[in-house]
C-alpha positions as CSV (number, residue, x, y, z in Angstrom):
1,M,-59.9,18.7,-60.9
2,A,-61.3,15.5,-59.1
3,L,-58.1,13.8,-59.6
4,D,-56.2,16.6,-57.9
5,L,-58.5,16.4,-54.9
6,N,-58.2,12.7,-54.6
7,T,-54.3,13.3,-54.4
8,N,-54.4,15.8,-51.9
9,F,-56.6,13.7,-49.4
10,A,-54.4,10.8,-50.5
11,L,-50.9,12.4,-49.1
12,P,-52.0,13.1,-45.4
13,N,-53.3,9.7,-45.2
14,C,-50.0,8.2,-46.5
15,L,-48.2,10.2,-44.1
16,F,-50.3,9.2,-41.1
17,S,-49.9,5.4,-42.2
18,L,-46.1,5.9,-42.2
19,V,-46.0,7.6,-38.7
20,V,-48.4,4.7,-37.4
21,A,-45.8,2.3,-38.8
22,L,-42.9,4.1,-37.4
23,I,-44.4,4.2,-34.0
24,I,-45.1,0.5,-33.9
25,V,-41.7,-0.3,-35.2
26,S,-40.1,1.7,-32.5
27,V,-42.3,0.5,-29.7
28,T,-41.7,-3.2,-31.1
29,L,-38.0,-2.4,-30.9
30,S,-38.2,-1.2,-27.4
31,L,-39.9,-4.0,-26.0
32,M,-37.5,-6.3,-27.8
33,Q,-34.6,-4.6,-26.2
34,K,-36.4,-4.6,-22.7
35,K,-36.8,-8.2,-22.9
36,K,-33.1,-8.7,-23.7
37,N,-32.0,-6.9,-21.0
38,N,-34.3,-8.5,-18.5
39,E,-32.9,-11.8,-19.9
40,K,-29.5,-10.6,-19.6
41,E,-30.5,-9.4,-15.9
42,K,-31.8,-12.7,-14.9
43,K,-28.6,-14.5,-16.2
44,L,-26.1,-12.3,-14.3
45,E,-25.5,-13.9,-10.7
46,V,-23.2,-13.2,-7.7
47,P,-20.0,-15.2,-8.1
48,P,-19.9,-18.7,-6.7
49,G,-18.9,-19.5,-3.1
50,K,-20.2,-20.3,0.2
51,M,-21.2,-17.4,2.5
52,G,-21.2,-19.4,5.7
53,L,-23.1,-18.5,8.9
54,P,-25.1,-15.0,9.1
55,W,-22.3,-12.1,10.0
56,I,-19.4,-14.7,10.8
57,G,-19.2,-16.4,7.3
58,E,-15.8,-17.8,6.9
59,T,-14.3,-15.1,9.0
60,M,-12.5,-17.6,11.5
61,E,-11.1,-19.4,8.4
62,F,-9.6,-16.4,7.0
63,Y,-8.2,-15.0,10.3
64,K,-6.5,-18.5,10.9
65,A,-5.1,-18.4,7.5
66,Q,-3.9,-14.8,7.8
67,K,-2.2,-15.8,11.6
68,N,0.0,-18.6,9.5
69,N,0.8,-16.4,7.0
70,Q,-1.1,-18.7,4.7
71,I,-4.0,-16.7,3.4
72,F,-2.9,-17.7,-0.3
73,E,-2.5,-21.3,0.4
74,D,-5.3,-22.1,3.1
75,F,-8.0,-19.8,2.0
76,V,-7.6,-18.1,-1.4
77,Q,-6.2,-21.4,-3.3
78,P,-8.6,-24.0,-2.1
79,R,-11.5,-21.6,-3.1
80,T,-10.0,-20.9,-6.5
81,A,-9.6,-24.4,-7.3
82,K,-13.3,-25.0,-6.5
83,Y,-15.0,-22.1,-7.9
84,G,-12.5,-20.0,-10.2
85,K,-10.6,-16.9,-10.0
86,I,-13.6,-15.0,-8.9
87,F,-15.6,-16.2,-5.7
88,K,-17.8,-15.1,-2.9
89,T,-17.6,-15.1,0.9
90,R,-18.4,-13.3,3.9
91,L,-15.8,-11.8,6.0
92,M,-16.0,-9.6,9.3
93,G,-19.9,-9.4,8.6
94,S,-19.9,-8.3,5.2
95,P,-20.6,-10.2,1.9
96,T,-17.3,-10.1,0.1
97,V,-16.3,-11.3,-3.6
98,V,-12.6,-12.1,-3.8
99,V,-10.7,-11.4,-7.3
100,N,-7.6,-12.8,-8.6
101,G,-5.3,-11.9,-11.4
102,A,-3.7,-9.0,-13.4
103,D,-7.0,-8.2,-15.4
104,A,-9.0,-8.0,-12.0
105,N,-6.5,-5.9,-10.2
106,R,-6.4,-3.4,-13.2
107,F,-10.2,-3.2,-13.3
108,L,-10.7,-2.8,-9.7
109,L,-7.6,-0.9,-8.6
110,S,-8.1,1.6,-11.8
111,N,-11.6,2.0,-10.9
112,E,-11.1,3.8,-7.7
113,F,-13.8,6.4,-7.3
114,K,-16.1,5.3,-10.1
115,L,-16.9,1.8,-9.1
116,V,-15.5,1.4,-5.9
117,I,-14.1,3.0,-3.0
118,S,-11.5,2.2,-0.2
119,S,-13.1,0.0,2.6
120,W,-11.1,-0.3,5.9
121,P,-12.6,-2.2,9.3
122,S,-14.0,0.3,11.8
123,S,-11.1,-0.4,14.2
124,S,-8.6,0.8,11.3
125,V,-10.3,3.8,10.5
126,Q,-10.7,4.9,14.3
127,L,-6.9,4.2,14.9
128,M,-5.5,5.7,11.7
129,G,-8.2,8.5,11.8
130,K,-11.2,9.3,9.7
131,D,-9.1,12.4,8.3
132,S,-6.3,10.4,7.0
133,I,-5.7,9.8,3.1
134,M,-7.0,6.3,3.4
135,E,-10.2,7.6,3.8
136,K,-10.4,10.4,1.5
137,Q,-12.4,10.2,-1.7
138,G,-12.0,11.9,-5.0
139,N,-10.6,15.7,-4.8
140,A,-9.9,15.4,-1.2
141,H,-7.8,12.4,-1.8
142,H,-6.1,14.2,-4.8
143,C,-5.3,17.2,-2.8
144,L,-3.9,15.4,0.0
145,R,-1.7,13.1,-2.2
146,G,-0.4,16.2,-4.0
147,V,0.9,17.5,-0.9
148,I,2.6,14.3,0.0
149,A,4.1,13.7,-3.7
150,K,5.9,17.2,-3.5
151,S,7.9,16.0,-0.6
152,L,8.9,12.8,-2.6
153,S,9.7,14.7,-5.9
154,Y,13.2,14.1,-7.5
155,A,14.7,17.1,-6.0
156,S,13.2,16.1,-2.4
157,L,14.5,12.3,-2.9
158,D,17.9,13.9,-4.0
159,A,18.2,15.8,-0.8
160,M,17.1,13.1,1.4
161,V,19.7,10.4,0.4
162,P,22.3,12.0,2.4
163,K,20.0,12.4,5.7
164,I,18.8,8.5,5.4
165,C,22.6,7.7,4.9
166,D,23.3,9.5,8.3
167,S,20.4,7.8,9.9
168,V,21.5,4.4,8.9
169,T,25.2,4.9,9.8
170,S,24.2,6.1,13.3
171,H,21.7,3.3,13.6
172,L,24.5,0.7,13.0
173,D,26.8,2.6,15.3
174,K,24.4,2.2,18.2
175,Y,22.9,-1.2,17.7
176,W,25.3,-3.1,15.6
177,N,28.8,-2.0,16.9
178,N,30.3,-4.3,19.4
179,Q,27.3,-6.8,19.0
180,N,27.8,-10.5,18.1
181,N,24.0,-10.7,17.3
182,I,21.1,-8.5,16.9
183,S,17.2,-8.9,15.9
184,L,17.4,-7.5,12.2
185,Y,13.5,-7.1,12.1
186,R,13.2,-5.3,15.3
187,T,16.1,-3.1,15.1
188,T,15.2,-2.0,11.3
189,K,11.7,-1.2,12.7
190,I,13.3,1.4,15.0
191,L,15.1,2.5,11.9
192,T,12.5,3.0,9.5
193,F,10.5,4.9,12.1
194,K,13.3,7.3,12.7
195,I,13.8,7.5,8.8
196,V,10.0,8.4,8.2
197,F,10.0,10.9,11.3
198,E,13.5,12.7,10.6
199,C,13.9,12.5,6.8
200,L,10.6,12.7,5.3
201,L,8.3,14.6,8.1
202,G,11.1,16.6,9.6
203,M,10.3,15.8,13.1
204,K,12.3,14.8,15.9
205,V,11.6,11.4,17.3
206,E,10.5,11.2,20.9
207,A,11.7,8.2,23.0
208,E,8.2,7.2,23.9
209,M,6.8,7.1,20.3
210,V,8.2,3.9,18.8
211,G,6.3,2.0,21.7
212,M,3.1,4.2,21.4
213,F,2.8,3.6,17.7
214,E,3.3,-0.6,18.3
215,R,0.2,-0.5,20.6
216,V,-1.9,1.4,17.9
217,L,-0.8,-1.3,15.4
218,E,-1.7,-4.1,17.4
219,G,-5.4,-3.1,17.3
220,V,-5.8,-2.2,13.9
221,F,-7.5,-5.2,12.8
222,A,-9.1,-6.1,16.2
223,L,-12.6,-6.1,16.9
224,P,-13.6,-2.6,17.8
225,I,-15.0,-3.4,21.2
226,S,-13.5,-0.8,24.1
227,F,-13.6,-3.1,27.2
228,P,-10.4,-2.8,29.6
229,G,-7.5,-4.6,28.7
230,S,-8.5,-5.4,25.1
231,K,-6.2,-5.1,22.1
232,F,-8.5,-2.0,20.7
233,S,-8.8,-0.4,24.1
234,R,-5.2,-0.4,24.6
235,A,-4.8,0.9,20.8
236,K,-7.2,3.5,21.5
237,K,-5.5,4.7,24.7
238,A,-2.3,4.8,22.7
239,R,-3.6,6.6,19.8
240,K,-4.8,9.2,22.1
241,E,-1.3,9.4,23.6
242,I,0.3,9.8,20.0
243,E,-2.5,12.5,19.2
244,N,-1.5,14.8,22.2
245,V,2.1,14.5,21.3
246,L,1.5,15.3,17.4
247,V,-1.1,18.3,18.3
248,D,1.8,19.9,20.2
249,I,4.1,19.4,17.4
250,V,1.8,20.9,14.9
251,Q,0.6,23.8,16.9
252,Q,4.3,24.6,17.7
253,K,5.4,24.5,13.8
254,R,2.4,26.4,13.3
255,K,3.5,29.4,15.6
256,E,7.0,29.0,14.1
257,M,5.8,29.5,10.7
258,E,3.1,32.3,11.1
259,E,5.8,34.2,13.2
260,S,8.4,33.7,10.5
261,S,6.0,34.8,7.7
262,R,5.0,38.2,9.7
263,R,8.5,38.9,10.2
264,G,9.3,38.7,6.6
265,E,12.7,37.4,6.9
266,E,14.8,36.0,4.1
267,E,14.9,32.4,4.4
268,G,18.1,30.7,4.6
269,E,19.4,27.6,3.1
270,E,18.3,25.4,6.3
271,E,14.9,27.0,6.5
272,E,14.4,26.3,2.6
273,E,15.4,22.5,3.0
274,E,13.0,22.4,6.4
275,G,10.2,23.9,4.0
276,S,10.6,21.0,1.8
277,M,9.9,18.5,4.5
278,L,6.4,17.0,4.5
279,L,5.2,18.3,8.1
280,S,6.1,21.9,6.9
281,R,4.0,21.3,3.7
282,L,1.0,20.1,5.5
283,V,1.0,23.1,7.9
284,V,1.4,25.6,5.2
285,G,-2.0,23.9,3.9
286,L,-3.3,24.1,7.5
287,I,-2.2,27.9,7.7
288,R,-3.9,28.6,4.3
289,G,-7.2,26.9,5.2
290,E,-7.0,24.0,2.8
291,I,-6.7,21.2,5.3
292,T,-7.4,21.0,9.1
293,E,-5.4,20.2,12.0
294,E,-7.1,16.7,12.2
295,E,-5.9,16.0,8.8
296,V,-2.3,16.9,9.4
297,V,-2.1,14.6,12.6
298,D,-4.4,11.7,10.9
299,N,-2.1,11.5,7.9
300,V,1.2,11.8,9.8
301,V,-0.1,8.7,11.8
302,L,-1.0,6.9,8.7
303,L,2.2,7.6,6.7
304,V,4.2,6.4,9.8
305,F,2.4,2.8,9.9
306,A,2.5,2.8,6.2
307,A,6.3,3.1,5.8
308,H,7.5,1.5,9.0
309,D,6.4,-2.1,9.3
310,T,6.1,-2.9,5.7
311,T,9.5,-1.4,5.0
312,S,10.9,-3.2,7.9
313,F,9.6,-6.6,6.6
314,A,10.8,-6.0,3.2
315,I,14.3,-5.6,4.3
316,A,14.1,-8.7,6.6
317,M,13.1,-11.0,3.8
318,T,15.6,-9.6,1.3
319,F,18.4,-10.7,3.7
320,R,16.6,-14.0,4.3
321,M,16.5,-14.6,0.6
322,L,20.3,-13.5,0.2
323,A,21.2,-15.9,3.2
324,H,19.4,-18.7,1.3
325,H,20.9,-17.8,-2.0
326,P,24.8,-17.4,-1.9
327,N,24.9,-16.9,-5.7
328,C,22.6,-14.1,-5.6
329,F,24.5,-12.5,-2.5
330,S,27.8,-12.5,-4.6
331,L,26.6,-10.7,-7.4
332,L,24.9,-8.1,-5.1
333,L,27.9,-7.7,-2.7
334,Q,30.0,-7.0,-6.2
335,E,27.5,-4.2,-7.2
336,H,28.0,-2.5,-3.9
337,M,31.7,-3.0,-3.7
338,E,32.0,-1.3,-7.0
339,I,29.9,1.6,-6.0
340,L,32.1,1.8,-2.9
341,S,35.4,1.8,-5.0
342,N,34.3,5.1,-6.6
343,K,34.3,6.8,-3.2
344,R,37.1,8.8,-1.9
345,G,38.5,6.6,0.6
346,G,35.2,5.2,1.4
347,G,34.1,8.3,3.6
348,E,31.5,10.1,0.7
349,N,27.8,9.5,1.3
350,L,25.8,7.9,-1.4
351,T,23.9,9.9,-3.7
352,L,20.7,9.5,-5.7
353,E,22.8,8.6,-8.8
354,D,24.4,5.8,-6.7
355,T,21.1,4.3,-5.8
356,K,20.2,3.8,-9.6
357,K,23.2,1.8,-10.2
358,M,21.9,-0.4,-7.5
359,K,19.8,-2.3,-10.3
360,Y,20.5,-6.0,-9.4
361,T,19.9,-5.2,-5.5
362,W,16.3,-3.6,-6.4
363,Q,15.9,-6.8,-8.3
364,V,16.3,-9.0,-5.2
365,A,14.3,-6.7,-3.1
366,R,11.8,-7.2,-5.5
367,E,11.7,-10.8,-5.9
368,S,11.9,-10.9,-2.1
369,M,8.8,-8.8,-2.0
370,R,7.0,-10.9,-4.5
371,L,7.5,-14.0,-2.6
372,F,6.9,-12.4,0.7
373,P,4.7,-9.4,0.1
374,P,4.4,-6.9,2.9
375,I,0.7,-6.4,2.4
376,F,-1.7,-9.2,1.3
377,G,-4.0,-7.0,-0.4
378,S,-6.9,-4.7,0.4
379,F,-10.4,-4.5,0.6
380,R,-12.9,-2.6,-1.8
381,K,-16.3,-1.4,-1.6
382,A,-18.8,-1.5,-4.3
383,I,-20.6,1.9,-4.8
384,V,-22.9,0.8,-7.8
385,D,-23.8,-2.7,-8.9
386,I,-20.7,-3.9,-11.1
387,E,-20.9,-6.4,-13.8
388,Y,-17.6,-8.3,-14.1
389,E,-16.7,-11.6,-15.7
390,G,-20.2,-12.4,-16.4
391,F,-21.1,-12.1,-12.6
392,I,-22.7,-9.3,-10.7
393,I,-21.2,-7.7,-7.8
394,P,-24.0,-5.7,-5.5
395,K,-23.7,-2.3,-4.7
396,G,-22.4,-2.2,-0.9
397,W,-20.5,-5.5,-1.2
398,K,-16.8,-5.5,-0.3
399,V,-14.2,-6.7,-2.7
400,L,-11.0,-8.0,-1.9
401,W,-8.0,-8.3,-4.4
402,T,-4.7,-10.0,-3.4
403,T,-0.9,-9.7,-4.1
404,Y,-1.1,-13.7,-4.2
405,G,-3.3,-13.6,-7.0
406,T,-0.6,-12.5,-9.6
407,H,2.7,-13.1,-7.6
408,Y,2.2,-16.9,-7.0
409,N,0.6,-17.4,-10.4
410,G,2.5,-19.2,-13.0
411,E,0.5,-17.7,-15.6
412,Y,2.5,-14.2,-15.0
413,F,5.8,-15.7,-13.3
414,R,7.3,-19.0,-14.6
415,D,8.1,-21.5,-11.4
416,P,6.4,-18.8,-9.4
417,M,7.6,-20.2,-5.9
418,E,11.0,-20.4,-7.0
419,F,13.8,-17.2,-6.0
420,D,14.9,-15.8,-9.2
421,P,15.7,-11.9,-9.3
422,S,16.6,-11.9,-13.0
423,R,12.9,-12.4,-13.8
424,F,13.0,-8.6,-13.2
425,D,15.6,-8.1,-16.1
426,E,12.5,-7.7,-18.3
427,A,9.7,-5.4,-17.8
428,I,6.6,-6.8,-15.8
429,Q,3.2,-6.0,-17.3
430,P,1.1,-3.5,-15.0
431,Y,-0.9,-4.8,-12.2
432,V,1.0,-7.9,-12.0
433,F,3.8,-7.1,-9.4
434,V,1.7,-5.0,-6.9
435,P,3.2,-5.2,-3.3
436,F,2.7,-1.4,-3.4
437,G,-0.9,-1.8,-4.8
438,G,-1.9,0.4,-7.8
439,G,-4.2,2.6,-9.4
440,P,-4.9,6.3,-7.6
441,R,-4.2,4.8,-4.3
442,V,-0.9,3.2,-5.1
443,C,1.5,3.8,-2.1
444,A,2.7,7.4,-2.3
445,G,5.8,6.3,-0.2
446,Y,7.2,3.6,-2.1
447,Q,10.0,5.6,-3.6
448,L,11.1,6.7,0.0
449,A,10.8,2.5,0.8
450,K,13.0,1.8,-2.0
451,L,15.8,4.3,-0.9
452,N,15.7,3.1,2.7
453,M,16.2,-0.6,1.5
454,L,18.7,0.1,-1.1
455,I,20.9,2.3,1.4
456,F,20.6,-0.3,4.5
457,V,21.5,-2.9,2.2
458,H,24.3,-1.0,1.0
459,F,26.0,-0.3,4.4
460,V,25.3,-3.5,6.1
461,V,26.9,-5.9,3.2
462,T,30.0,-3.6,2.8
463,C,30.5,-3.2,6.4
464,Y,29.6,-6.4,8.1
465,H,29.5,-10.2,7.9
466,W,26.2,-11.6,8.8
467,S,24.7,-15.0,8.8
468,L,20.9,-16.0,9.8
469,Q,20.4,-17.7,13.2
470,Y,17.0,-19.5,12.3
471,P,17.3,-19.8,8.3
472,E,13.7,-21.5,8.2
473,E,12.2,-19.1,11.0
474,P,8.2,-19.2,10.4
475,I,6.7,-16.1,9.1
476,T,3.3,-15.1,11.2
477,M,0.9,-12.1,10.7
478,D,-0.7,-9.9,13.4
479,P,-1.8,-8.1,11.5
480,L,1.1,-7.6,9.2
481,P,3.6,-10.3,8.3
482,F,6.8,-10.5,10.5
483,P,9.3,-13.0,11.4
484,S,8.3,-15.0,14.3
485,Q,11.4,-14.7,16.4
486,G,12.6,-11.2,15.1
487,M,14.9,-12.8,12.6
488,P,18.1,-12.9,14.7
489,I,21.1,-12.8,13.0
490,N,24.9,-13.1,13.8
491,I,27.3,-10.2,12.9
492,S,31.2,-9.1,12.8
493,P,32.4,-6.2,11.3
494,K,34.5,-6.4,8.0
495,L,38.0,-5.1,8.3
496,L,38.5,-2.7,5.3
């Protein structure tokens, strides 16, 4: 009996000792992990680099390199040579980390809305519009992007090709016929403007609109100071003029669509086609209360800018490279003459299937955009502390990725400064060729830009002889790249 009592008292004592031991082990492990984490945090530092003076930082050096279209050569490359693929600086008042390479592009662009958000200068936001898709995050961005994507579906693109053909041929008739020389870059800006408005949006181009948009573009990266005569002040005034024109158009379109809906009329083929236009889709969202009038106007403004100057520059650089490489031009011309030979008497319009046969042309265009990207990159803003490559990017800092970080890198492209369209015979790994960006914010209109370029090239090379007046014409930036003299070319019609 005594033995049983001792055993009964011993069991609770053993359990108590076991619980105490477990608590001690648990606390010890927790303290060790905390110490380890603290040591890890102490080891993580911001990337190396130079911050420069307060607020100004290295902004002047960046602007100077940008103006000369030498951001990679004069700003990025010297710092990567000194600090590595990731370095810190201060641009336009913000501490900024610059990253380079496909892995950096993938990490940054695929983590949009999770680790980073799009970040634009105040002047850009004011001029493009705070309700444009570039400022929207998460579901709001997804909703607007979905509306735009519907107007760029396969069926929509198929219906758009004849319209683009008509726009290109009428443009050539107006600006090229009976001329000995023209400014390729400046005239294609007019063409791409017209294509965005008429073929994508379904809006008639008003004569004064091109000048208004040009004045706005001049101020998108200017200091947001509205004193009389400044670039930003002129741009704000032009933006207000554009807004007044677009508000009238949107309100008139809404009135027409609501009246048509009330009448309950059967929509004919023309109305059905008109309903697939982007402006009509945006106004439908407005009528349903899904988007606001401000969102419609701001996104029309943004889409015109996004497609207009970048596509014009890409077209100009494609012709520059063809002029410098006659063997490539011969291969490209052969491709287009074969397509033309299958048209009845040369009078049939191109189809979407025809553009798919322009494989070498698209390789030439892609290689031209690799060497002369229409955008140098873009800024993001860290919304949390980001650990990357053994460094910490603090919450609130800006992050800049650049197209040059992969486009000019021998790790991804052999002899990167050589023009070689055949390098696109093989698939390029994701986030290496990024003239249209990547991730959730990849350019929504890149398929329209592709069609614009392919169709324009087709009609020019099959209908005209042409040559550059200044083969080595410098490229400058203000704020986007452009040929400094407008790329004048000599032209003469082909006798078919």
